[in-house]
N, C-alpha and C positions, 0 to 999 in steps of 0.2 A: 820541731813540727808544731804548728799552732794547735792548741788544745781542741778547738772546734773541728779542725781537720781530722785529728785523730779520732774524735768521737764519730765522725762520719765514716772514717775507714773501718772502724770496728763493726759497722753495720752492713758493708758490702760483701758480696760473695767471695771475691778474691782481692783483698786490699793491696797486695804487693804491686799490682799493675798500676796503682794510682799514687805510689810514692816514689821519691827519688832514691830508690834502692838499687844502686848500680856502682860499678867500678869505673874510674876514669871520667866521670861526669864533673863538670865544673860547679864549684860553689859560686853563686852569683855575687858580683860586686855591687852590693846595694847602693854604694856611693856614686856609681856611674851616673853621668848626666844624660844618658840616652839608653833606652831599653827596647829590646826586640823579643817577641815570643814567637817561636816557630811552631806551627800547629800541624799535626797530621790527622786528617779526618777519618781515622779508623782506630781501633783499640790499640793499646800499648803493644801487645804481642806482635802485631803487624807492623806498626810504625817505628818501633824502637830499632829495628834493624835496617831501616831505609838508609841507604848510603848518602843520597843527596842531602837529606836532612842533617845526617851526622857531620858531613863535610861543612856545611854552612854553620852549624852550631859551634863546632871547634874553631873554624876560621874567625868568626866574630869574637869569641872569647879569648883565643890565644893572641890575636892581634890587638886586643882591647879596643875594638871599635865601638862596642856597646856592651851593656849587660844582656846576655842572651840566654833565654830559657826556652823550655818546650812544654807543649800541651798536646793531649790526645783525646780522641772522641770518648766520652764516658759510655760505658755499656749501660743497659737499661736499668740495672739496680742502682748505680750511682746517680744517673739522671733523675730517677724517681726521688731519691733522697734530696738532691740538690733543689729540685723544684719544691718539695714539700717544705723544706727549711728556708727556701728563698735565699739560698747561698750561691754566689756567682761561681762560674767555672774558674778553676785556678791553675796556675803553672805548676810544673812538676818540681822545679828546683827550690823555690821560695814560697810556694803556696800563694802567690800574689794573684789577684783578680786580673783576668786577661785585659779588662778595661783600663788598668792602670799602666799599661805599656804604650810606648810611643808608636810602635809598629807591631801589628799582629799579622803574621804571614802564614799562608796555608800552602802545602805542597799538594798538587793535584795530579796523582798518578793515574787515575782512571776517571771517567765521566760519572760513574755511579756513586761517587762520594758527595754529590751535590747537595742532597738533603742533610747529610751529616754536617757540612759546612754551615748551612743555615741553622741547624740545631745548636752548633757550638756558639755561633754568634748570639743566638737568643739566650743560651744558658749564661753567657758572659755579660748580659744586659747591654750589649752593643747593638745599635739599630741595624736590622737586617739589610736594608736597602741603603746604598751609599748616599742617595739624595736626602736621606733623613738624618744623617750624622751631623753632629755640631762640631764647632771649631776645636774643642778640647777632647774630642773622641779620637781614639787611635786610628791611624791610617791602616787600611785592610789591604794586604798585598797577596797576590796569587802567583804561583809559579809551578812548573812541572811539565812533563811530556804530554799530558792530556790537553795542553793549551795550544796545540796547533789551530784549534778554534776555540778561543776563550769567550765567544759571543754569548752563549747561554748563561754564563757566570757574570757578565758585565754589570748587572744591576746590583750585585751583592759586593763588588770589589771597587776600591778606589783606583788601584792600578795593578798592573801585572809586570812581571819580569819574564820575558820570552827568551829562551835559550839558556846559555850557561850562567847560572846565578853567582858563581864565585867571582866573576868579574864585575857584575853589575851591582850586587848587593852592597859591597863596601862603598861604592860611589853613591848609592841611595842614602845610606846612613850618614855619609859625610855632608851631603847636601841638606838633609833634615836637621842635623846637629847645628849647622851653620846658618839655618834659615828659620829659627823658632819664632821670630817676630813677624814672619810672612803669614798671610791668611791661608787657610786650607787650599783654596783655589789657586792662589799664586804659588804655593809650594808644589802642588801637583804640576803646574805649568813648568816650573823649573826641573822637576823630576823627568818630565816628558822629553827633555833634551838629552837624556842619557840613552846610549845605545841599548836597545832591548826593552826599554820601559814603554809601556802602552797604557795610556789613561783613556779609558773608554768614554767618559763624560765629555771629552773634547771632540768626539766624532758622532755626527747625527746620521740616522738611518731613515731612508724614505722607502716606501713599499708601493709596488704596482697593485692594480686592482685584483690580479690573479694570485696575490700573496707573495710573489717573488720580489726580490729587492731591486728597487730602482736605482739607488745610489747610496754610498757611504762617504760622507764629506767631513774632512777635518776643518775645525775652526781656524780662523786666521792666525797665523804665526805658529801653527803646529804642523809637524811633518806629516804629509798625506800618506806615507807608507812607513810602517814601523818594521825595521829589520831587527832580527834576533841578535842577542849578545853572543859573541863568539870568543872563545878562550883558547890561548896557546897552551895545550896540555903539557908540553914538554917541561915547562917551568911552573905549572900550576900547583897550588897548594893541596896537600893531601895530609890528613891528620896522622901523626906517629902513634898517638895513644887512642885506641878505639874504646868506645863505651861497651862494657860488658853488663848486660842486665842479669839480675839474679833470677828472674822468672824465665820460663821457657818461651822463646820468641820463634817467629816463623823461620828466620835465618840465624841460627844460633852458632855463629862462627866468624872468623876473621875474613873480611871481604876487602880485596885489593882490586881496584879498578885499573886494568892494564891498558885500556884504550877506550875512546869514545867515538860514536858514530858507527857506521857499518859500510864496508866496501861493496857489499852485495846489492844494496838498493832494490830489494823486492818491491814490487808495485803496490802491494797492499799495506806495507809496513809504515806506520805513523812514526814510531820511535826513530827510525833511521833518518827520516826527514827532519825530525826535531833536533837530533843530535849531529847531523852531518856537518862538516865532512869527517872522514875517518882520521883520527888522531891517536898517536901512540905515546905512552909514557916510556922514558928511557929505562933500559933494563937495570942499570946500576941503581936507579932510584927505587924500582920495584923490589930488588933483593934486599935493600936497606929497610924498606917498609915492612917487609915480611919479618925480618929479624926484630925490629922494634915493635911491631904489633904483637908478635908471639910473647916477647918479653914482658910487655905491659898487660897482656890479657890472659895468658895461660890457655888459649884456645887449643883444642886438639884438631881442628880442621881449618884450612884456609881455602878460600874460593878465589880464583883469578877470574874476574868478571868483565864482561863488555857484551855488546849486542852479538858479537861474533869473535869470541876469544881465540878460536882456532886460526883466525887471520893475523894474530899478532906475530910479527916477524921473528921475535926472539923467544917465542914460547918454549920450544925445545930446550933452549939453554936455561931459561928460567925454571922450568921443572926439574931439570937435572941439578942445578945448583941448589934448589930448595930441598930436594931429596938428600943430596950429599951433606947439607948442613943439619937437617933436622929429622932425617929418617930414623935415627936412634930413639927419638922421642915419640915414635909412633904417630907422627903427624899424617894426617889424611888430607889429601889434595883433591879438590873437585873443580870441574870446568862445566859451567852450566849451559854453555851455548856452542856446541860443536857442530860443524857441518858434516853432513853424512858422506864423507869421502876418505880415502886412504891416508891423507895427511893428518886427519883427526886421529886416526888409529896410531900414527906415529907418536903423537903426544899422549894419547890415552894409556900407552904402556908405562907411563911415569906416574899415573895417578892412582891412589888407593892400592898400592903395591901389595899390601897384606890381604886384600880382599878383592872381590869382584862383585860390586853392588850393581844396581840398575844403571845402564847406559842409556842416555837420552839423545834422540835425534828428531829433527822436524822436517820430514819431507814435504809437508803441507798439502800436497795433492798426489792423487794415485797414479796419473798417467804422465808420460814425458811431455805430451802436448800441453796439458794443463799446468805443469810446472813451468814450462816455457811462458805461458800466458802470464803467470804471476811473477815472472822474473827469477824464479828459483831454478836455475839451469843445472839440473841433475838428472841423469839418465837412470832408467831402471836398473841397468847393468851396474852402474856405479854404486847405487844404493845397496843392491843385493850383495855385491862384492864386499862392501864395507861391513855389512851385518854378519856375513859369514866369517869374515876375518876376526870380527869382535868376538864371535862364538869361539873360534879356534884359540883366541887369546885367553879364554876363561870366562867370559861373560855369559851368563845363563838367562838373564832377563833384559830385554830391550824395550824401552818406552818410546813410542812414536806418536808424534802429533800430526794431525791432519786438520784441514779446514774443509767445510762443506758450504755449498751455496756460493762458490766462487764464480766470477764472471766467465761465461761461456761453458760452465760445467754441464756435463751430460751424464746419463746413466752409465755410459761406458767408462767415464772417469772414476765414478764411484766403484765400479766393479773392478778397476785396476788396482784399488787398494787391496781387495781381496787376492787378486792375482799375485801381487808383490809378496804379501805376507806368506801365502801358501807356497810360493816358489822357494822362499828362504827356509821355511819350516821343513820342507821336503828334504833339503840338504843338511840341515842342522836340527836334528831330531830332538836334542835336549834343550833347544832354545825356546823360551817363552816370551810372548809379547803382551805388553800393556799398551793399549791404544786410547788416546784421547782425541775426540773430535770436537771442534768448536765452530759455531756459525761464523761465516765471513761477515765482518762489520766494516762497511766503507767509512774511511776517515778522511778528515780534511788535510789538505796539502800533500795528498798522495795521488798517484796516477788513477786510481779507482774512485776518486771522490765524486765522479759523475755517475757512477754505477748504483743501481738500487740494491737493496738487501733482499734476500729470498724471503718468501712469505713464511709466516709461523707454520702453516700447514705443510709447506714444502720441506722446511727444516726438520719437522717432526717425522715426516716420511723417510727422509734420508737417514736420520739416526736409527730409526726402527729397522730399515733395510740393512745397515751395517751391523747392527746388533745380531740380526738374523744369520748373515752369511759369514762373518769373520770368525776364524778359529782362535779367538783371543779374548781377553778381558777388555771391554769397551766402556769408557767413561765419556760422558757427553756434557759439555758446558750447558748451563741453564739457558735455553733458548729465549726465555722471556726476558732475562737479564740482558742478553745480546741485543734484542729488539729495543729495549729502553736505552742501552748504550748507543745504538745507532741514532735514536731520536735526539739525544743530547749532542752527540758528536757532530752531527750535521745541522744542528739547529741554529737559529738566529736569537736575537735578544728577547723575542717573545716567549721563548722557551722558559725563561726565568719565572714567568707567571705560573707555569705548570709545576715547576720545581717547588715554588713557594706553597702552592695549594696542596701538593703531595705531602710536604712536610707538615702542614697544618692538620692533615688527616692522619698523621702518625707514621709516615715513611721515614725509615732509618735504616742505615746499613743495607742499602739496596744491592751492594756488591756480593752480599751473602745470600745464597739461594733460599735459606730457611727463613729469612727475614724480608724478602722482597714481597711486598704486597701488590699483587697485580691489579686487584679491584681498586685499590687506592689510586693507582696511576690512571687507570681507565677514567675514573671519576675526575681526577685533576685535569686530564686532557679535555674532557667534555666541558667542564666548568670554565676552563681558560680559552675555549673556542679554538683549540688547535687540532689539526687533522693529522693523525699519525701517518697516514698514507703519503701526505705531501712531503714530509721530512724523510721518511724512511724508504718507501717503495716507489718513488718517482724517478724516472730517468731525467737527469739534469742536462739542459741543453748547453752546447758548447760556449755560446755567447752570453749565458746567463750570469748576472752579477752574483757572486758567492758571498756569504756573510763574512768570510775571512779574506777577501781579496786584498784588503788594505794592510795585510800582515805578510811579511816576506821571510821565508825560512831557507832561502838560498837557491831555490829552483823556481823559475817563473811559471805562471799559469800556462803559457804557450808550450813550454817544455814538457810540463806534466801531461798536457792533453796529447801531445805528439807521442809520448810514451804510452799513454792509454790506448790510443789507436794502434800503435805497434803491438801492444800486448794482446788485445782481443783478436788480433789477426794472426797470431803466432800459430805455426803448425809444427808437426814433428813426424819424421819418417822412421824413427828409431824402432828397432825390432828387438824384442826380448831375447837375450842370449842364453846359453847354457852355463850353469855354474856348478863348481864342485867345491866340496869342503876339504881343504888341504892346508897343511901348515906352511906351504909355499906362499900362501896368501899374506902371511905375517910380514911386518917390516923386517928388513934384512938385519937390523941391529936389535931386534926384539930379545929381551932377556927375561926369562920366566921369574916372577917375583918369589922371593924367599922370605918367610915370616919367622924370625928368630926371637926367642924369648930368653932373657937373662933371669935366672932364678934369684929370688930374694935371699939374702943372708941375715937380715935383721928385721925386727918388728918393733915399732914404737907405739905406745898407747898415749894419746893426747887428751887431756881434759880442757874444755874451753867453755866460755860463757857467750851468750848473745843477748844484747839489750838494745833498746831504742828501735829504730825503724826496721832493722833486720828481723825483728820478732814476727813480722808479717810474711816472711818467706816460708814456703812449705818445707818438709823434710827433704823431698827429693831435690828441690832447688838448692837447699843447703849443702847437700852432698856435692852438687855441681860446683858450688862456690869453693869448697875445700879441694876438690880435684884440681881446679884450675889454679888455685893458690899454690898447691903443691908443684905444679908445673912451673909457675913463675919464680918459685923460691930457689931453683937451681940445686935443690937436694937430689941425690942420686936415687930417685924413687923407682921402684919396680913397676912393671906393666903386666896386665893380664894377657893371656893368649887369645886365640880365636879370631873371628873376622873383625871385631871392633875392639881393639886393645884400649884399655882405660888404665889410669893410675890404680895400682893394686891397693886397695883400702877396704876397711869395714867400718861400720857406724853404729852408734848406740841406738836405743829405741827411739822412734820418732816423737817429736814434740808438736803440740797443737799449735796451729797458726794463731798468732796474737799473744802467745806466752813468752815472757822472758825465761831465761834458764841460766843457771850457774853450774849445771852438771850435764853438759853435752860431751860426748866422747866420739873419737875417731881413731882408727888404727892404721898407720902407714907402714908399708913394707919397703925396704931399701936393698939396693944391690951392692952397697958398701957399708962398712960399719961407720957409725957417726954418733957423736955425743948428744945427750938429751938437750943440753944447753944450746948447741948449735942448731938443733931442730926448732926450739922455741924461738931463737933469734932470727932465723931465716923466715920462718913462717910469720912471725910478728911483723916483719917488713912488708909483707905482701897481702896480709889479710885485710879485708874491707873494714871500715869503721863500724863498730858495734860488736865485732868478734874479738875475743882475747883469750889466748892460750894461758892457762893458769898452772899446768903441770904436764910433764912428759916423762914417761918411764919405759924402759925396755921390758918387753914380755917375750917369752919363748915363742917360736914360730908355730909350735904344736898346740898352743893353748886354744881353748874355745874362743870364738869371736865374742866381743863385748855385748852384743845384742842377745846372745844366748846365755851369758853369765848373769846379767842383771835381771832382777824380778821384782824390785820394790823401788818406788819413786816417792821422794818427799817434796811436798808442795807448801808454798806459803801464800796465803790469801790476805791482802792487806786492807781492802776497803769494805769489810763486813764485820760486824760485831755481833757475836753470839756467845753466850755464857757457857762455862763448862757444864753446868747443870743441864742446859738445853742439849748440848752435845751428848751427854751421857744418856739422857732420855731418848734421844734419836738412836743411839747405838744399842739401847736396850730392846729394841723391836726384834721379833723373831726373824723377820726378813726385811730387807731394804730393796725393793723392786725397782729397777731401772729399765726403762723401755728403750731399746736401740733399734734403729731402722737399718736393715741390711738388705740391699737390692730390692727395695720396695716392700719388704716384709718387716713387721714389728716383732722384735725378739725381746723376751723378758730375761733379765739377768739379776740374780740375787747379789747385790754388791756388798752385803755384810761380811762374807768371808774374805773379801778383798781389802777391807779396811783394817790395817795394822793398828793405827791409832789416829785419833782425831782430838786436837787440843786447842784451847783458846789461849793465845800467847801474845803479849805485847800489842794488844789492840787489834790483832788479827787472828788468823786460824793457821794451824799447822796440820797438814794431812799426810799420813803415810798410806800409799796404796800399792797392793800387789798387782802384777800384771803378768800376762803370759797364758799359754794353754788355751788360747781362743777366748778367754774371759778377761776383758779389759774395759774399764769405764773411765770416763774423763772427770776431772775434779768438778767441772761445772755441772755435771749431771748429778753428782753427789750434793752439791750446794743447792741446786734447783729442787732436789727432793727435800733437803733440809728446810728450805725457806719457802716452800710452795704455799703455805698459809701465812707467810710473814710479809710485812710491809716492804721488805727489801727484795722481795721476789722480782726478778727480771732485770736487776742491776747488772751493768757491765763490770764484772769482777777483775781485779788486778791479780793475776795468778802468775807465780813464778816457780819453776822447778829448782829446788835448792840442792838436792842430792839424789844420786842413784845408788842402790845398795844391791849387794848379793846376800840373800837371806839363806843361811844354812839350814840343814835339817833340824838342828837344835833350836832354831828360832833366832839365833844371833844374826846381826846385820854387820856386813863388812863393806867397806868402800873398795871398788875394784881397782 
């Protein structure tokens, strides 16, 4: 790690999110003649688990197409430091400036990341607008499911890949590598010939006097309509080794994509249009990917993902096979997108067999009629039957997703949500509901792209009404964010001006409710001369030219409009039926899950060190690293009981973030007897760089845990020079008061009784500190007190824990 980067990381609130502290990430080949940086315009904890980004990252590196690295949006603390020090935004793997790459690509999962993209470009010292970039600047690429309408982003990007990136990106890299002598304009012209590549500067837009679009015209020699890139998923690349972040991420598990697209084709769904048609991966491939993924990651949970995973034709077989192979390792299986029907329950019996967590369904609308309108053809009877069956199978909490403000929605449709929930609760008295409601946002390339969004006042009234009548916990998506999302989703190229002005005024992370500055956006709209009503609340005419008409995602405009007309005229004569809670509702082959626990027969205490980049991960994150390493090792580890089985283990006292340590401890429990040498050998093979096991010894099962035994820590501070006389004078005080802040309150602790010894040795300091019984102080607190009137006060100290001891009642110290 470059020294200046490490100095910056020492100043941020949570540095592990900004370093390449991961398992299975690639070390960049700095000798490669072409480089790509894939950027996610959100913080690391969100972006690190994005499957699309990970697929492209591994694809480019494994195929040696280029040197591929990643970058993420810096949080406010890092942004402030980068700007103060005039230090450019850097990549995760090699800490290289983004401007040094040949291609800088952004994945755009939702419209609200727009200001983050602008911010990242500015932090990288890359011209924000494509028209201002020079010949030697990197090409700025965009891709992702929010780009069914890329027009609001066009001013910031040189080109886009629409559709499946795995097929188009290798071709893009090949063209760029072979065309380095071409001018920027000629290179973009060559790229525009690739299926799915859209170069917005080659298309001119004219407007009518009423602000609608008059025409979108391609320049001579450029295809007038851009069709999305489409991949044959059956033989498509998928990484065998998944990246395992050491910090906690949004989706901290093995993610296997079983299919792409969606056979349901709901009329509101943007993603189904972007990813269509429905394509499935072969089951043989998926079974192999599960095994390879678990072996390389040590994850305790696997997710089989797609827009509608319950429609995967081999799902039953896949779940049965996965449980048969990995059930003994307490593997948890999750399915994030189940249809609310009996077939989903047939497969749900195979997931999370040792527990019954929350089960999630998305009816989307309350009444049969409105579900027919949106293309979600589910009857109230079918939904209720499914929920009652789920309860009979052991689920106690059901999460339901609904949208409000849907086309043709009435008060009766909203009331039908309440009717449905109360109907099921009446028959399943132990069942609880968590209900999330989100405002409907019309999106490009869908049947409802002509329909306006409900007003802010209407949305708020609907949310208040549901909160009042529903016998359940209700969460509502931020309606201000939804309105902004609609503005960008249905906008044209003029929207870029408002995005830029909002960024200038401080807009960042608009997708997070606590950071969305509504006043900022109101001012940005006003200054850019744009009318929110025009883009969000207006009914669009059938023959109007849409900003995205020159982009084709597999369904023609005429087909979409016909589907729109069909949808808003849907009716339903369904009548609510009578339902009973009965075990006869269960699938015929349902087997009640059994949770068995094999008791441990041996316990091993491991001493290990941590140095380098891993010193920035927290104690809890370090525990997760070792649990997963134990799973990868193949050792006969024991598991805990309960609803969430984990590798049975215990750990020594926590170490402060930023400290190296040569005295870390963990204790592993085993179901078979095994030698200490074998434990060291197998764990050493799977531990990440920076961790090293230095000792392993057997301890009785009944011994107290290591964190209870130890009570003295030894620290070495290298970069501070204080004489022994000064230390003795410091220790001669009656009291050494340290002020700690706990839950907003300042608490005074006398640290003197905790200092066993404090010596000046070898150009540094050696400090022995007691801890435990609620009285603990950190070495830097002692140093700050020692040096508070010294010129060295405020220095970043190099602190390492060199030993842990057990202090006996006679004062003697013993190594555990």
